[in-house]
KEMARRO-277055 format. One record per residue (C-alpha): residue number from 1; residue in three letters; z, y, x. Coordinates in nm, 3 decimals, padded with zeros to 5 digits. Example, Ala and Ser with C-alpha at 12.3 -4.5 7.8 and 13.67 -1.06 7.14 Angstrom:
# KEMARRO-277055
{1 ALA {00.780 -00.450 01.230}};
{2 SER {00.714 -00.106 01.367}};
END
This chain:
# KEMARRO-277055
{1 MET {11.173 11.526 22.099}};
{2 LYS {11.388 11.364 21.869}};
{3 GLY {11.653 11.691 21.825}};
{4 LEU {11.368 11.940 21.742}};
{5 LEU {11.197 11.679 21.465}};
{6 TYR {11.552 11.631 21.301}};
{7 ALA {11.604 12.022 21.344}};
{8 MET {11.221 12.044 21.197}};
{9 ASN {11.349 11.775 20.916}};
{10 LYS {11.681 11.947 20.825}};
{11 SER {11.478 12.276 20.753}};
{12 LEU {11.280 12.124 20.476}};
{13 SER {11.601 11.969 20.322}};
{14 VAL {11.774 12.313 20.406}};
{15 LEU {11.436 12.518 20.208}};
{16 PHE {11.400 12.252 19.894}};
{17 GLY {11.815 12.279 19.848}};
{18 SER {11.766 12.589 19.766}};
{19 GLU {11.698 12.688 19.456}};
{20 LEU {11.609 13.025 19.537}};
{21 ALA {11.357 12.964 19.777}};
{22 VAL {11.228 12.667 19.524}};
{23 VAL {11.181 12.893 19.230}};
{24 LEU {11.024 13.166 19.501}};
{25 LEU {10.733 12.897 19.535}};
{26 PHE {10.754 12.760 19.223}};
{27 ILE {10.684 13.082 19.031}};
{28 PRO {10.342 13.215 19.212}};
{29 PHE {10.175 12.857 19.070}};
{30 VAL {10.285 12.909 18.699}};
{31 LYS {10.253 13.328 18.675}};
{32 PRO {10.175 13.439 18.326}};
{33 THR {09.850 13.524 18.273}};
{34 CYS {09.893 13.803 18.024}};
{35 PHE {09.933 14.047 18.332}};
{36 GLU {09.555 13.987 18.401}};
{37 TYR {09.453 14.173 18.088}};
{38 ILE {09.707 14.437 18.024}};
{39 SER {09.568 14.737 18.116}};
{40 GLY {09.741 14.896 18.394}};
{41 LEU {09.948 14.645 18.492}};
{42 GLU {09.702 14.411 18.726}};
{43 PHE {09.883 14.542 19.004}};
{44 ILE {10.145 14.269 18.900}};
{45 ASP {09.842 13.983 18.896}};
{46 ARG {09.761 14.098 19.253}};
{47 PHE {10.142 14.056 19.339}};
{48 PHE {10.128 13.719 19.204}};
{49 ASP {09.837 13.610 19.390}};
{50 LEU {09.930 13.767 19.668}};
{51 CYS {10.252 13.543 19.680}};
{52 ARG {10.052 13.233 19.564}};
{53 ILE {09.894 13.248 19.910}};
{54 ALA {10.172 13.331 20.101}};
{55 ALA {10.391 13.024 19.884}};
{56 PHE {10.045 12.763 19.975}};
{57 ALA {10.063 12.903 20.360}};
{58 VAL {10.456 12.821 20.384}};
{59 LEU {10.362 12.459 20.180}};
{60 LEU {10.113 12.386 20.432}};
{61 VAL {10.396 12.425 20.711}};
{62 CYS {10.612 12.197 20.503}};
{63 LEU {10.363 11.949 20.496}};
{64 PHE {10.292 11.947 20.821}};
{65 ILE {10.668 11.918 20.924}};
{66 HIS {10.661 11.662 20.703}};
{67 LYS {10.404 11.464 20.885}};
{68 HIS {10.347 11.213 20.572}};
{69 MET {10.081 11.235 20.308}};
{70 SER {10.111 11.040 19.984}};
{71 LYS {09.828 10.890 19.795}};
{72 ALA {09.821 11.105 19.514}};
{73 VAL {09.814 11.435 19.733}};
{74 LEU {09.584 11.243 19.983}};
{75 CYS {09.340 11.244 19.720}};
{76 ALA {09.393 11.566 19.518}};
{77 VAL {09.321 11.662 19.847}};
{78 LEU {08.952 11.461 19.828}};
{79 TYR {08.900 11.567 19.465}};
{80 GLU {08.860 11.896 19.563}};
{81 VAL {08.661 11.831 19.904}};
{82 VAL {08.445 11.692 19.639}};
{83 LEU {08.453 11.956 19.436}};
{84 PHE {08.366 12.184 19.739}};
{85 PHE {08.062 12.055 19.828}};
{86 SER {07.924 12.006 19.468}};
{87 THR {08.004 12.439 19.433}};
{88 PHE {07.837 12.563 19.812}};
{89 ILE {07.560 12.297 19.734}};
{90 ASN {07.471 12.444 19.398}};
{91 ASN {07.544 12.839 19.510}};
{92 GLY {07.402 12.788 19.849}};
{93 SER {07.639 13.068 19.927}};
{94 ILE {07.998 13.033 20.055}};
{95 ASN {08.060 13.406 19.920}};
{96 ASN {07.977 13.423 19.648}};
{97 ALA {08.210 13.448 19.259}};
{98 ASN {08.190 13.085 19.213}};
{99 MET {08.302 12.982 19.523}};
{100 VAL {08.596 13.222 19.528}};
{101 ARG {08.737 13.103 19.245}};
{102 PHE {08.759 12.731 19.365}};
{103 ALA {08.932 12.850 19.613}};
{104 VAL {09.152 13.001 19.365}};
{105 GLY {09.185 12.695 19.153}};
{106 ALA {09.198 12.433 19.451}};
{107 GLY {09.446 12.604 19.616}};
{108 SER {09.648 12.667 19.292}};
{109 VAL {09.637 12.285 19.216}};
{110 LEU {09.712 12.156 19.637}};
{111 GLY {09.977 12.401 19.632}};
{112 PHE {10.173 12.298 19.374}};
{113 CYS {10.077 11.930 19.481}};
{114 ILE {10.274 11.967 19.783}};
{115 LEU {10.582 12.162 19.572}};
{116 THR {10.628 11.894 19.360}};
{117 GLU {10.577 11.559 19.584}};
{118 LEU {10.813 11.776 19.848}};
{119 GLY {11.042 11.913 19.599}};
{120 ILE {11.127 11.565 19.424}};
{121 LEU {11.154 11.425 19.787}};
{122 TYR {11.397 11.647 19.924}};
{123 ASN {11.584 11.744 19.639}};
{124 CYS {11.483 11.624 19.271}};
{125 LYS {11.773 11.830 19.119}};
{126 VAL {11.701 12.102 19.267}};
{127 PHE {11.328 12.119 19.165}};
{128 PHE {11.382 12.019 18.858}};
{129 LYS {11.684 12.255 18.761}};
{130 SER {11.398 12.567 18.945}};
{131 ALA {11.111 12.434 18.675}};
{132 PHE {11.400 12.468 18.416}};
{133 ASP {11.521 12.769 18.414}};
{134 ILE {11.142 12.918 18.485}};
{135 CYS {11.000 12.722 18.187}};
{136 PHE {11.283 12.820 17.977}};
{137 VAL {11.256 13.204 18.082}};
{138 PHE {10.885 13.251 18.050}};
{139 ILE {10.885 13.043 17.708}};
{140 ALA {11.185 13.236 17.582}};
{141 ILE {10.972 13.554 17.673}};
{142 ASN {10.669 13.433 17.502}};
{143 PHE {10.855 13.305 17.226}};
{144 VAL {11.039 13.727 17.135}};
{145 LEU {10.724 13.843 17.262}};
{146 SER {10.541 13.665 16.951}};
{147 LEU {10.747 13.808 16.693}};
{148 PHE {10.697 14.182 16.748}};
{149 PHE {10.303 14.102 16.851}};
{150 PRO {10.222 13.801 16.647}};
{151 GLU {09.828 13.868 16.753}};
{152 GLY {09.923 13.854 17.110}};
{153 ILE {10.044 14.168 17.339}};
{154 ALA {09.643 14.161 17.492}};
{155 VAL {09.274 14.049 17.447}};
{156 ASN {09.045 13.871 17.704}};
{157 GLU {08.666 14.045 17.765}};
{158 LYS {08.561 13.761 17.506}};
{159 GLY {08.839 13.950 17.244}};
{160 ALA {09.097 13.671 17.224}};
{161 SER {09.448 13.705 17.191}};
{162 VAL {09.681 13.630 17.499}};
{163 ASN {10.046 13.608 17.449}};
{164 PHE {10.287 13.625 17.774}};
{165 ILE {10.219 13.277 17.957}};
{166 GLY {09.803 13.267 17.811}};
{167 TYR {09.632 13.190 17.571}};
{168 ASP {09.718 12.912 17.306}};
{169 ASN {09.523 12.654 17.390}};
{170 PHE {09.626 12.702 17.770}};
{171 MET {09.984 12.722 17.694}};
{172 SER {09.972 12.377 17.584}};
{173 PRO {10.016 12.238 17.942}};
{174 PHE {10.290 12.507 17.981}};
{175 LEU {10.484 12.349 17.661}};
{176 VAL {10.360 11.937 17.742}};
{177 ALA {10.553 11.969 18.033}};
{178 SER {10.834 12.143 17.956}};
{179 MET {10.920 11.898 17.681}};
{180 GLY {10.920 11.685 18.032}};
{181 ILE {11.119 11.901 18.239}};
{182 SER {11.372 11.898 17.981}};
{183 VAL {11.420 11.571 17.968}};
{184 ILE {11.424 11.485 18.314}};
{185 TYR {11.697 11.820 18.311}};
{186 GLY {11.908 11.659 18.076}};
{187 GLU {11.897 11.316 18.242}};
{188 LEU {11.968 11.480 18.617}};
{189 PHE {12.285 11.691 18.504}};
{190 CYS {12.380 11.520 18.212}};
{191 CYS {12.369 11.812 18.015}};
{192 ARG {12.136 11.757 17.740}};
{193 SER {12.322 12.011 17.502}};
{194 LYS {12.130 12.274 17.685}};
{195 SER {11.785 12.073 17.724}};
{196 ALA {11.776 12.002 17.293}};
{197 VAL {11.849 12.409 17.294}};
{198 PHE {11.485 12.403 17.549}};
{199 PHE {11.372 12.119 17.279}};
{200 PHE {11.382 12.341 16.952}};
{201 LEU {11.268 12.670 17.138}};
{202 ILE {10.932 12.506 17.263}};
{203 ALA {10.913 12.320 16.922}};
{204 ALA {10.945 12.674 16.740}};
{205 THR {10.693 12.828 17.001}};
{206 ALA {10.419 12.538 16.962}};
{207 ILE {10.454 12.557 16.561}};
{208 ARG {10.418 12.947 16.589}};
{209 THR {10.126 12.950 16.777}};
{210 TRP {09.947 12.664 16.603}};
{211 SER {09.699 12.564 16.823}};
{212 ALA {09.578 12.223 16.698}};
{213 THR {09.567 12.100 17.110}};
{214 GLY {09.911 12.204 17.160}};
{215 VAL {10.060 12.076 16.815}};
{216 VAL {09.897 11.704 16.879}};
{217 GLY {10.046 11.714 17.240}};
{218 TRP {10.435 11.834 17.102}};
{219 PHE {10.419 11.583 16.828}};
{220 ILE {10.344 11.255 17.086}};
{221 ILE {10.623 11.396 17.279}};
{222 ALA {10.873 11.473 16.978}};
{223 VAL {10.827 11.181 16.750}};
{224 TYR {10.866 10.939 17.118}};
{225 ILE {11.172 11.135 17.241}};
{226 LEU {11.367 11.122 16.845}};
{227 PHE {11.281 10.796 16.741}};
{228 ILE {11.187 10.594 17.076}};
{229 TYR {11.347 10.703 17.370}};
{230 ARG {11.601 10.487 17.561}};
{231 LYS {11.562 10.240 17.291}};
{232 LYS {11.449 09.900 17.361}};
{233 ALA {11.107 09.926 17.203}};
{234 ALA {11.048 10.241 17.485}};
{235 ALA {10.903 09.965 17.705}};
{236 LEU {10.633 09.906 17.497}};
{237 PHE {10.502 10.263 17.576}};
{238 ASN {10.403 10.227 17.941}};
{239 SER {10.117 10.387 18.142}};
{240 PHE {09.880 10.143 18.077}};
{241 GLY {09.931 10.054 17.739}};
{242 LEU {09.919 10.435 17.710}};
{243 TYR {09.544 10.473 17.891}};
{244 ALA {09.460 10.206 17.695}};
{245 VAL {09.541 10.366 17.393}};
{246 TYR {09.335 10.685 17.509}};
{247 PHE {09.038 10.520 17.640}};
{248 VAL {08.987 10.415 17.283}};
{249 ALA {09.061 10.734 17.132}};
{250 PHE {08.792 10.915 17.364}};
{251 VAL {08.552 10.663 17.327}};
{252 SER {08.601 10.697 16.932}};
{253 ILE {08.573 11.059 16.955}};
{254 VAL {08.412 11.206 17.189}};
{255 LEU {08.142 10.922 17.245}};
{256 LEU {08.105 10.792 16.858}};
{257 ARG {08.264 11.044 16.640}};
{258 LEU {08.479 10.831 16.422}};
{259 GLN {08.691 11.166 16.304}};
{260 ASN {08.462 11.170 16.010}};
{261 TYR {08.649 10.970 15.858}};
{262 PHE {08.980 11.146 15.916}};
{263 ALA {08.852 11.476 15.767}};
{264 PHE {09.138 11.493 15.578}};
{265 ILE {09.422 11.503 15.884}};
{266 ILE {09.172 11.693 16.085}};
{267 GLU {09.084 12.009 15.787}};
{268 LYS {09.424 12.018 15.590}};
{269 ILE {09.722 11.991 15.813}};
{270 LEU {09.548 12.076 16.222}};
{271 LYS {09.339 12.293 15.997}};
{272 LYS {09.068 12.268 16.135}};
{273 SER {08.692 12.096 16.108}};
{274 VAL {08.523 11.767 16.200}};
{275 SER {08.340 11.935 16.462}};
{276 PHE {08.670 12.043 16.619}};
{277 THR {08.513 12.420 16.599}};
{278 GLY {08.228 12.339 16.749}};
{279 ARG {08.328 12.140 17.021}};
{280 THR {08.079 11.828 16.922}};
{281 ALA {07.760 11.999 17.013}};
{282 ILE {07.979 12.134 17.348}};
{283 TRP {07.994 11.760 17.399}};
{284 ASP {07.642 11.662 17.327}};
{285 ARG {07.525 11.931 17.568}};
{286 ALA {07.749 11.843 17.850}};
{287 ILE {07.607 11.508 17.806}};
{288 ALA {07.265 11.569 17.856}};
{289 LEU {07.319 11.834 18.167}};
{290 ILE {07.529 11.552 18.293}};
{291 LYS {07.209 11.294 18.296}};
{292 ARG {07.025 11.536 18.477}};
{293 SER {07.274 11.593 18.750}};
{294 PRO {07.467 11.267 18.810}};
{295 LEU {07.589 11.228 19.131}};
{296 ILE {07.705 11.597 19.251}};
{297 GLY {07.733 11.775 18.951}};
{298 TYR {07.651 12.151 18.893}};
{299 GLY {07.971 12.260 19.124}};
{300 VAL {08.243 12.488 18.968}};
{301 SER {08.160 12.800 18.744}};
{302 ASN {08.296 13.115 18.706}};
{303 ASP {08.178 13.106 18.263}};
{304 GLY {08.142 12.738 18.222}};
{305 MET {07.761 12.648 18.208}};
{306 ILE {07.706 12.502 17.869}};
{307 ILE {07.539 12.853 17.671}};
{308 LEU {07.527 12.794 17.319}};
{309 PRO {07.334 13.025 17.060}};
{310 ASN {07.575 13.315 17.095}};
{311 GLY {07.486 13.357 17.440}};
{312 TYR {07.836 13.273 17.588}};
{313 GLY {07.899 13.045 17.812}};
{314 TYR {08.131 12.712 17.759}};
{315 HIS {08.281 12.488 17.985}};
{316 ALA {08.270 12.106 17.857}};
{317 HIS {08.608 12.139 17.637}};
{318 ASN {08.690 11.780 17.765}};
{319 ALA {08.871 11.769 18.132}};
{320 PHE {08.647 11.442 18.241}};
{321 LEU {08.289 11.588 18.063}};
{322 GLU {08.371 11.875 18.283}};
{323 THR {08.538 11.728 18.615}};
{324 VAL {08.149 11.510 18.636}};
{325 LEU {07.970 11.900 18.515}};
{326 GLN {08.172 11.994 18.836}};
{327 GLY {08.160 11.738 19.058}};
{328 GLY {07.933 11.441 18.979}};
{329 ILE {08.061 11.100 18.968}};
{330 SER {08.198 11.094 19.299}};
{331 SER {08.481 11.388 19.146}};
{332 LEU {08.517 11.131 18.832}};
{333 ALA {08.670 10.820 19.047}};
{334 LEU {08.883 11.099 19.172}};
{335 PHE {08.985 11.217 18.908}};
{336 ILE {09.096 10.882 18.717}};
{337 ALA {09.231 10.739 19.083}};
{338 LEU {09.455 11.018 19.098}};
{339 PHE {09.612 10.866 18.731}};
{340 LEU {09.570 10.467 18.812}};
{341 ILE {09.807 10.614 19.160}};
{342 SER {10.086 10.770 18.897}};
{343 GLY {10.013 10.456 18.625}};
{344 ALA {10.112 10.215 18.851}};
{345 LYS {10.403 10.381 18.975}};
{346 LEU {10.505 10.439 18.584}};
{347 TYR {10.425 10.068 18.551}};
{348 ARG {10.597 09.960 18.770}};
{349 TYR {10.949 10.131 18.640}};
{350 ARG {10.867 10.038 18.312}};
{351 ASN {11.199 09.960 18.194}};
{352 SER {11.325 10.311 18.289}};
{353 SER {11.352 10.583 18.030}};
{354 ILE {11.245 10.822 18.295}};
{355 SER {10.957 10.614 18.374}};
{356 GLY {10.887 10.571 17.970}};
{357 ILE {10.932 10.989 17.905}};
{358 ILE {10.675 11.091 18.235}};
{359 SER {10.446 10.782 18.071}};
{360 VAL {10.495 10.982 17.736}};
{361 VAL {10.403 11.317 17.904}};
{362 THR {10.107 11.211 18.066}};
{363 PHE {09.955 11.020 17.777}};
{364 ALA {09.992 11.364 17.590}};
{365 MET {09.877 11.594 17.849}};
{366 LEU {09.544 11.297 17.817}};
{367 MET {09.512 11.336 17.442}};
{368 MET {09.512 11.708 17.481}};
{369 MET {09.295 11.756 17.760}};
{370 THR {09.039 11.549 17.489}};
{371 MET {08.975 11.898 17.331}};
{372 GLU {09.014 12.135 17.674}};
{373 SER {08.870 12.129 17.989}};
{374 TYR {09.236 12.246 18.181}};
{375 PHE {09.059 12.280 18.488}};
{376 GLY {09.234 12.368 18.742}};
{377 VAL {09.523 12.370 18.576}};
{378 VAL {09.829 12.327 18.768}};
{379 TRP {10.073 12.159 18.544}};
{380 VAL {09.783 11.846 18.495}};
{381 PHE {09.832 11.780 18.866}};
{382 GLY {10.206 11.838 18.873}};
{383 ILE {10.256 11.546 18.615}};
{384 ILE {10.066 11.289 18.812}};
{385 ILE {10.265 11.365 19.087}};
{386 TRP {10.604 11.285 18.883}};
{387 GLY {10.416 10.986 18.755}};
{388 SER {10.361 10.873 19.152}};
{389 ARG {10.733 10.976 19.254}};
{390 THR {10.927 10.787 18.931}};
{391 ASP {11.087 10.592 19.183}};
{392 ASP {11.254 10.909 19.366}};
{393 ILE {11.313 11.061 19.039}};
{394 ILE {11.504 10.784 18.891}};
{395 ARG {11.720 10.666 19.216}};
{396 GLN {11.823 11.088 19.264}};
{397 CYS {11.886 11.053 18.832}};
{398 GLU {12.110 10.690 18.955}};
{399 GLU {12.277 10.862 19.238}};
{400 SER {12.412 11.170 19.018}};
{401 ALA {12.517 10.948 18.693}};
{402 TYR {12.766 10.763 18.977}};
{403 ARG {12.878 11.041 19.169}};
{404 ASP {12.978 11.170 18.787}};
{405 LYS {13.132 10.890 18.710}};
{406 ASP {13.358 10.848 19.034}};
{407 ALA {13.461 11.253 19.016}};
{408 GLN {13.625 11.100 18.698}};
{409 ILE {13.836 10.898 18.868}};
{410 PRO {14.133 10.985 19.001}};
{411 LEU {14.116 11.030 19.427}};
{412 ARG {14.411 10.688 19.479}};
{413 ARG {14.150 10.484 19.249}};
{414 ARG {13.844 10.586 19.379}};
{415 TYR {13.819 10.316 19.698}};
{416 ILE {13.894 10.068 19.477}};
{417 SER {13.576 10.132 19.222}};
{418 TYR {13.368 10.210 19.542}};
{419 ARG {13.395 09.845 19.679}};
{420 LEU {13.368 09.728 19.307}};
{421 ASN {13.037 09.849 19.267}};
{422 ARG {12.945 09.749 19.580}};
{423 ARG {13.009 09.359 19.437}};
END
């Protein structure tokens, strides 16, 4: 029996130690959105969906073999369970379009959480190298295509332009997560030159698309990397301190509307109105709907529950309001708990540069979530898992640095070096 358990655990080490395997598991969860809207290429989008189902099944088996579910993954599962019951109660059927949308979103989120968790745990270097390579290729393709098709390579049903990766605003989580990946990759492989190239490619993409939401997230991380990262002041930018800043920003912008006092920055620099392109009206309607059904919400909706005079349905354009709309107070509590689980681990290792960059990436994502719902966006949950596994990332970074340093010592002196380092 022990031999069987050892063989099963060994198989996980082999699987997550293979870059090809991790890439094949990773890509279906971050598929380019454009194939969904380009006429004649819809079959590629369907192929990605089939691959995602297969990847999810493989990852469930891996989790069963691993025999342990972390607090963060368990919380994500409970979050999706609450959304399921809310959607089922409000729709009264398990076969309607909203339930299908829920199933796709839930499977993507949970599959990506499991992949991130086990990938970091079993082989952090392979996981982040795979993520780095995929993101680098996708963003490079997106940037090149944007030069030839500045208005996008497709349009959605509402006439909005779609780039290779996705819509301008929904590219932002991809870009922000990629910035974090580039820094962690540089730490793991001591290859900051390649990370710098990727950083400038991300910057060029963010500036060219000029999504105000994405620019804010990119700017926060860029300032941190350029002026604070690896400095003594970096410890001040810890997870709970940044959470407090976000809470103040949420109350000030969404509830009190203090942005009116900063009209110059919003209108002249970000090129947006103080209503954030009608978002304040959407927030007001979302809050009114929440008051009518605060306990169970309204379930997951394909087109959003907020109907404006133009006849279109919208989501809440705020992740926390959208969470309450969909699953009520219980889903909000679990969503916040995910960030607290991640934040607690990040705060414990707040003196580490790895903890610092993950904390700031999480903060940048939160600031963007003030303006966008990002329902079912896997990167949000992936970053939370990074935080909950900060200790494993730090440990493997340190081991990598030690091996690189040890490799530079002549063989005859390595034993002496080893004994000195063990003291």
